[in-house]
C-alpha positions as a printed NumPy array, in Angstrom:
array([[  6.718,  14.681, -21.888],
       [  8.145,  11.055, -22.006],
       [  5.273,   8.663, -22.154],
       [  6.723,   5.624, -23.926],
       [  9.093,   2.974, -22.881],
       [ 11.916,   4.993, -24.606],
       [ 12.407,   6.457, -21.151],
       [ 15.006,   5.22 , -18.721],
       [ 13.975,   4.166, -15.251],
       [ 16.279,   4.135, -12.213],
       [ 15.634,   2.021,  -9.066],
       [ 17.591,   2.566,  -5.901],
       [ 17.246,  -0.363,  -3.443],
       [ 17.37 ,  -4.023,  -4.501],
       [ 15.53 ,  -5.758,  -1.824],
       [ 12.367,  -7.642,  -2.711],
       [ 10.419,  -4.474,  -3.403],
       [ 12.997,  -2.602,  -5.447],
       [ 13.941,  -5.674,  -7.476],
       [ 10.374,  -6.255,  -8.196],
       [  9.842,  -2.711,  -9.326],
       [ 12.9  ,  -3.049, -11.548],
       [ 11.401,  -6.177, -13.086],
       [  8.036,  -4.463, -13.713],
       [  9.698,  -1.761, -15.884],
       [ 12.295,  -4.053, -17.504],
       [  9.47 ,  -6.422, -18.488],
       [  7.654,  -3.538, -20.085],
       [ 10.639,  -2.726, -22.211],
       [ 12.174,   0.131, -20.316],
       [ 15.91 ,   0.41 , -19.809],
       [ 16.167,  -0.031, -16.094],
       [ 19.215,   1.054, -14.162],
       [ 19.393,  -0.292, -10.604],
       [ 21.681,  -0.102,  -7.607],
       [ 21.894,  -0.774,  -3.862],
       [ 24.335,   0.476,  -1.281],
       [ 24.715,  -3.007,  -0.048],
       [ 27.087,  -4.906,  -2.418],
       [ 25.654,  -8.396,  -1.944],
       [ 22.15 ,  -7.018,  -2.946],
       [ 23.754,  -5.663,  -6.107],
       [ 25.697,  -8.73 ,  -6.871],
       [ 22.829, -11.106,  -6.457],
       [ 20.102,  -8.972,  -8.107],
       [ 20.431, -10.315, -11.634],
       [ 20.479, -13.88 , -10.453],
       [ 17.406, -13.307,  -8.284],
       [ 15.472, -11.741, -11.144],
       [ 16.523, -14.546, -13.505],
       [ 15.342, -17.184, -11.011],
       [ 11.933, -15.438, -10.726],
       [ 11.566, -15.198, -14.488],
       [ 12.681, -18.738, -15.154],
       [ 10.079, -19.983, -12.7  ],
       [  7.445, -18.292, -14.933],
       [  8.98 , -19.829, -18.047],
       [  8.9  , -23.332, -16.417],
       [  5.247, -22.622, -15.489],
       [  4.495, -21.793, -19.058],
       [  3.586, -18.136, -18.234],
       [  6.477, -16.531, -19.959],
       [  8.595, -17.347, -23.058],
       [ 12.339, -17.701, -22.797],
       [ 12.64 , -14.86 , -25.278],
       [ 10.595, -12.513, -22.997],
       [ 12.739, -13.611, -20.035],
       [ 15.929, -12.833, -21.882],
       [ 14.676,  -9.476, -23.21 ],
       [ 13.661,  -8.447, -19.625],
       [ 17.165,  -9.382, -18.321],
       [ 18.755,  -7.359, -21.129],
       [ 16.869,  -4.329, -19.948],
       [ 18.311,  -4.583, -16.409],
       [ 21.571,  -2.658, -15.827],
       [ 23.008,  -3.132, -12.287],
       [ 25.452,  -0.268, -11.457],
       [ 27.637,   0.487,  -8.546],
       [ 27.369,   4.253,  -8.359],
       [ 24.609,   6.898,  -8.535],
       [ 26.528,   8.721, -11.329],
       [ 25.357,   5.99 , -13.639],
       [ 21.824,   7.317, -13.183],
       [ 22.416,  10.394, -15.229],
       [ 20.299,   9.189, -18.168],
       [ 17.186,   8.465, -16.026],
       [ 13.869,  10.165, -16.64 ],
       [ 12.347,   8.672, -13.351],
       [ 14.167,   7.35 , -10.362],
       [ 12.229,   5.328,  -7.735],
       [ 13.676,   4.751,  -4.313],
       [ 12.845,   1.628,  -2.363],
       [ 15.485,   2.031,   0.467],
       [ 15.132,   2.148,   4.341],
       [ 11.984,   3.861,   5.76 ],
       [ 13.807,   6.806,   7.091],
       [ 13.128,  10.415,   5.871],
       [ 16.717,  11.57 ,   6.299],
       [ 18.006,   8.631,   4.269],
       [ 15.527,   9.403,   1.45 ],
       [ 16.4  ,  13.179,   1.613],
       [ 20.093,  12.461,   1.379],
       [ 19.561,  10.146,  -1.61 ],
       [ 17.409,  12.622,  -3.442],
       [ 20.052,  15.377,  -2.801],
       [ 22.689,  13.197,  -4.332],
       [ 20.541,  12.351,  -7.339],
       [ 19.596,  15.987,  -7.935],
       [ 23.293,  16.736,  -8.689],
       [ 23.353,  13.942, -11.276],
       [ 19.902,  13.909, -13.061],
       [ 18.514,  16.302, -15.531],
       [ 16.333,  19.164, -14.275],
       [ 13.216,  17.376, -15.714],
       [ 13.863,  14.019, -14.09 ],
       [ 11.294,  12.766, -11.61 ],
       [ 12.176,  11.657,  -8.029],
       [  9.741,   9.112,  -6.641],
       [  9.598,   7.519,  -3.303],
       [  7.982,   4.092,  -2.699],
       [  6.978,   5.08 ,   0.883],
       [  3.502,   5.072,   2.184],
       [  4.377,   6.   ,   5.755],
       [  6.513,   9.084,   5.497],
       [  4.849,  12.314,   4.253],
       [  6.075,  13.082,   0.692],
       [  6.083,  16.746,   1.6  ],
       [  8.719,  16.078,   4.285],
       [ 10.929,  14.182,   1.828],
       [ 10.634,  17.01 ,  -0.655],
       [ 11.226,  19.724,   1.937],
       [ 15.094,  19.51 ,   1.476],
       [ 15.071,  19.135,  -2.321],
       [ 16.418,  21.822,  -4.618],
       [ 13.574,  20.976,  -7.003],
       [ 10.701,  19.831,  -4.785],
       [  8.256,  20.222,  -7.743],
       [  9.538,  17.004,  -9.238],
       [  9.19 ,  14.929,  -5.993],
       [  6.228,  12.544,  -5.572],
       [  5.351,   8.994,  -4.296],
       [  4.771,   5.993,  -6.394],
       [  3.718,   3.414,  -3.878],
       [  3.91 ,  -0.112,  -5.244],
       [  2.272,  -3.133,  -3.57 ],
       [  4.099,  -6.296,  -2.704],
       [  4.842,  -8.262,  -4.855],
       [  5.182,  -5.446,  -7.446],
       [  5.167,  -7.988, -10.33 ],
       [  1.848,  -9.38 ,  -9.439],
       [ -0.061,  -6.388,  -7.806],
       [ -1.74 ,  -4.096, -10.396],
       [ -2.195,  -1.022,  -8.064],
       [  0.259,   1.842,  -7.739],
       [ -0.778,   4.775,  -5.544],
       [  0.588,   8.16 ,  -6.917],
       [  0.798,  10.726,  -4.133],
       [  2.084,  14.22 ,  -5.073],
       [  2.68 ,  16.727,  -2.451],
       [  1.171,  20.257,  -2.604],
       [  4.146,  21.527,  -4.516],
       [  4.561,  18.779,  -7.119],
       [  4.367,  20.043, -10.71 ],
       [  1.404,  18.87 , -12.806],
       [  3.797,  17.791, -15.532],
       [  5.691,  15.562, -13.162],
       [  2.414,  14.002, -12.03 ],
       [  1.304,  13.333, -15.568],
       [  4.645,  11.898, -16.645],
       [  4.949,   9.61 , -13.619],
       [  1.407,   8.367, -14.276],
       [  1.996,   7.778, -17.982],
       [  5.316,   5.921, -17.363],
       [  3.801,   3.661, -14.642],
       [  0.624,   2.973, -16.72 ],
       [  2.823,   2.086, -19.726],
       [  4.485,  -0.436, -17.447],
       [  0.999,  -2.103, -17.082],
       [ -0.086,  -0.703, -13.702],
       [ -3.387,   0.83 , -12.631],
       [ -2.376,   4.254, -11.129],
       [ -4.743,   5.882,  -8.577],
       [ -3.907,   9.454,  -7.387],
       [ -4.253,   9.995,  -3.717],
       [ -3.606,  12.7  ,  -1.138],
       [ -0.289,  13.036,   0.732],
       [ -1.884,  11.848,   3.923],
       [ -0.755,   9.022,   6.346],
       [ -1.19 ,   5.619,   4.732],
       [ -2.351,   7.165,   1.442],
       [ -5.56 ,   5.202,   0.473],
       [ -5.122,   1.462,   0.967],
       [ -3.053,   1.294,   4.241],
       [ -5.338,   3.953,   5.818],
       [ -8.696,   2.709,   4.731],
       [ -7.824,  -0.92 ,   5.604],
       [ -7.371,  -0.144,   9.27 ],
       [-11.001,  -0.639,  10.225],
       [-11.068,  -4.092,   8.647],
       [ -8.618,  -5.159,  11.28 ],
       [ -9.54 ,  -2.731,  14.017],
       [-13.24 ,  -3.428,  14.174],
       [-12.534,  -7.171,  14.102],
       [-10.334,  -6.748,  17.077],
       [-13.028,  -4.675,  18.847],
       [-15.504,  -7.51 ,  18.177],
       [-12.817, -10.058,  19.515],
       [-12.461,  -8.068,  22.743],
       [-16.301,  -8.042,  23.075],
       [-16.242, -11.866,  23.089],
       [-16.877, -12.895,  19.48 ],
       [-14.621, -15.7  ,  18.215],
       [-12.105, -14.941,  15.524],
       [-13.628, -17.798,  13.566],
       [-17.068, -16.213,  13.701],
       [-15.73 , -12.798,  12.615],
       [-13.725, -14.207,   9.63 ],
       [-16.666, -16.497,   8.604],
       [-18.941, -13.449,   8.484],
       [-16.68 , -11.522,   6.199],
       [-16.   , -14.447,   3.949],
       [-19.763, -14.948,   3.591],
       [-19.984, -11.276,   2.649],
       [-17.632, -11.896,  -0.252],
       [-14.151, -11.203,   1.244],
       [-11.496, -13.603,   0.11 ],
       [ -9.809, -13.592,   3.584],
       [-11.34 , -12.588,   6.877],
       [ -9.487,  -9.963,   8.953],
       [ -7.774, -12.52 ,  11.254],
       [ -6.606, -14.695,   8.303],
       [ -5.295, -11.552,   6.724],
       [ -3.389, -10.505,   9.857],
       [ -1.931, -14.091,  10.012],
       [ -0.845, -13.728,   6.387],
       [  0.771, -10.299,   6.876],
       [  2.156, -11.079,  10.32 ],
       [  0.667,  -9.691,  13.493],
       [  3.925,  -7.773,  14.185],
       [  3.71 ,  -5.995,  10.859],
       [  0.02 ,  -5.236,  11.317],
       [  0.77 ,  -3.786,  14.775],
       [  3.648,  -1.66 ,  13.496],
       [  1.391,  -0.261,  10.748],
       [ -1.472,   0.322,  13.103],
       [  0.84 ,   2.197,  15.641],
       [  2.413,   4.16 ,  12.838],
       [ -0.818,   5.359,  11.55 ],
       [ -2.196,   6.147,  15.064],
       [  0.831,   8.361,  15.704],
       [  0.496,  10.05 ,  12.343],
       [ -3.155,  10.76 ,  13.087],
       [ -2.628,  12.11 ,  16.544],
       [ -3.952,   8.902,  18.22 ],
       [ -7.533,   9.504,  17.067],
       [ -9.725,   6.671,  18.383],
       [-10.391,   5.58 ,  14.787],
       [ -6.873,   4.23 ,  14.835],
       [ -6.975,   2.804,  18.416],
       [ -4.394,   0.087,  18.927],
       [ -6.394,  -2.739,  20.558],
       [ -4.827,  -4.684,  23.45 ],
       [ -5.579,  -7.964,  21.853],
       [ -3.257,  -7.307,  18.975],
       [ -0.4  ,  -6.254,  21.259],
       [ -0.977,  -9.39 ,  23.381],
       [ -0.777, -11.511,  20.204],
       [  2.536, -10.034,  19.147],
       [  3.883, -10.394,  22.73 ],
       [  2.996, -14.114,  22.563],
       [  5.103, -14.622,  19.507],
       [  2.259, -16.237,  17.615],
       [  2.537, -13.967,  14.636],
       [  0.749, -15.926,  11.964],
       [  1.889, -18.025,   9.143],
       [  5.535, -17.195,   9.521],
       [  5.651, -18.559,  13.058],
       [  3.249, -21.49 ,  12.417],
       [  0.526, -20.052,  14.71 ],
       [ -1.562, -16.988,  14.6  ],
       [ -5.042, -15.781,  15.498],
       [ -6.482, -18.65 ,  13.373],
       [ -3.573, -20.201,  11.564],
       [ -3.01 , -23.104,  10.985],
       [ -6.791, -23.594,  11.262],
       [ -9.072, -22.534,   8.454],
       [-12.574, -21.001,   8.443],
       [-15.626, -21.707,   6.39 ],
       [-17.871, -18.869,   5.273],
       [-20.956, -18.436,   7.549],
       [-23.251, -15.474,   7.132],
       [-23.593, -13.069,  10.069],
       [-24.955,  -9.825,   8.604],
       [-24.644,  -7.876,  11.813],
       [-20.872,  -8.43 ,  11.972],
       [-20.419,  -7.893,   8.303],
       [-22.379,  -4.591,   8.302],
       [-20.548,  -3.365,  11.426],
       [-17.091,  -3.882,   9.883],
       [-18.223,  -2.499,   6.517],
       [-19.751,   0.538,   8.214],
       [-16.442,   1.38 ,   9.731],
       [-14.612,   0.893,   6.326],
       [-17.154,   3.231,   4.692],
       [-16.675,   5.857,   7.322],
       [-12.968,   5.836,   7.129],
       [-13.148,   6.136,   3.454],
       [-15.553,   9.033,   3.761],
       [-13.221,  10.851,   6.147],
       [-10.319,  10.451,   3.683],
       [-12.538,  11.783,   0.963],
       [-13.331,  14.854,   3.099],
       [ -9.566,  15.67 ,   3.158],
       [ -9.439,  16.123,  -0.658],
       [ -7.121,  14.718,  -3.258],
       [ -9.112,  11.645,  -4.261],
       [-12.527,  10.394,  -5.38 ],
       [-14.908,   7.653,  -4.39 ],
       [-14.09 ,   5.743,  -7.533],
       [-10.418,   6.095,  -6.856],
       [-10.758,   4.861,  -3.313],
       [-12.996,   1.833,  -4.326],
       [-10.482,   0.879,  -7.203],
       [ -7.625,   1.139,  -4.776],
       [ -9.202,  -1.019,  -2.141],
       [-10.199,  -3.704,  -4.617],
       [ -6.867,  -3.868,  -6.342],
       [ -4.646,  -3.317,  -3.263],
       [ -6.503,  -5.835,  -0.944],
       [ -8.535,  -7.973,  -3.255],
       [-11.753,  -6.721,  -1.622],
       [-14.868,  -7.762,  -3.446],
       [-16.22 ,  -4.17 ,  -3.349],
       [-14.962,  -0.773,  -2.351],
       [-16.35 ,   1.19 ,   0.62 ],
       [-18.51 ,   3.541,  -1.584],
       [-19.911,   0.504,  -3.472],
       [-20.811,  -0.998,  -0.084],
       [-22.412,   2.341,   0.915],
       [-24.588,   2.14 ,  -2.212],
       [-25.709,  -1.28 ,  -1.108],
       [-26.581,  -0.329,   2.477],
       [-27.621,   3.377,   2.054],
       [-26.52 ,   6.309,   4.114],
       [-29.348,   6.055,   6.716],
       [-28.339,   2.359,   7.596],
       [-24.703,   3.256,   7.95 ],
       [-25.474,   6.342,  10.117],
       [-27.673,   4.117,  12.285],
       [-25.007,   1.512,  12.645],
       [-22.314,   4.   ,  13.614],
       [-24.621,   5.646,  16.148],
       [-25.388,   2.262,  17.752],
       [-21.644,   1.44 ,  17.953],
       [-20.985,   4.896,  19.503],
       [-23.651,   4.44 ,  22.108],
       [-22.347,   1.038,  23.05 ],
       [-18.612,   2.033,  23.037],
       [-16.543,   2.971,  26.103],
       [-16.301,   6.766,  26.344],
       [-12.748,   7.06 ,  24.939],
       [-13.676,   5.12 ,  21.839],
       [-16.981,   6.841,  21.087],
       [-15.311,   9.376,  18.687],
       [-14.205,   6.302,  16.655],
       [-17.781,   6.122,  15.252],
       [-18.427,   9.826,  14.493],
       [-19.764,   9.919,  10.913],
       [-17.84 ,  11.738,   8.168],
       [-19.525,  14.7  ,   6.484],
       [-20.277,  12.689,   3.322],
       [-22.51 ,  10.45 ,   5.352],
       [-24.514,  13.2  ,   6.874],
       [-25.087,  15.241,   3.729]])
């Protein structure tokens, strides 16, 4: 098993995410072969990476020698046939299952039988991407977070047929590149994107009940969260948040835990999407932390419950979920750490009160996961 930076890494897709992943491995000393079907993306990739690295040199965070060594490890190629030496290939192309399947089919005719095929998706089931592969046992997900160069977390999601040696090798290579790898089940949203939904969703429920966005954000900031839910939506973009929420709702058969609140749709329709448009739920205004334990406990109760439902599906651990949420979202504590603070009886009582007060269609949103009733 290849566990050192003697391995060769391939990256297909040279947008912001793909180029960032290429930089992660090149900086760690791996020979990194990269391409993009779009010629301008290929042609500008080296310049874009050099600009990013030079900015770090100027800031005193990187030596010129380290910059030059990283760039020397980057090999931009025009054709997939140049990927033959790769031990691991990561795709960061369009989010369409058929496109990813076609790419992997092409790569399987070029790579060695031991090479690992990794998708950077978190929205398409890994099993569906692997379904058309000749060697599905070497297909898995390595989900990096944006920007890959700064974010420590990588979610590793095998499907049921992924070979243990492929999982171990992908983990070792990614950890050698300096990342914290958390294994998670091949379920919609993996860990972070799924378990984050209540942070936004319950805040939107509170908003629709008449609580101001400033009050909700202030409460979560006082509870230790760097950004309140509405400041986070403004940062991400309300349109991006809506698309992620709708996608997860579809994938989870429109269960009420993933309810798409009207206030989010209205915000997107208004065009006030957050920082990128100059106005959002709160932006350009800022919020000061102000304690409101009832709001904080309500939102954290739903975060805890979602994490407990994911835990019930298998393939992860409480520690894994906590680590992923802290690294992926900069949360001050993970859901199970919050559960230890409140205790199961308090969280059950909070969920029961929310269910009793909710409209009938939303009452199942607050049904406690088995872990909370044991």
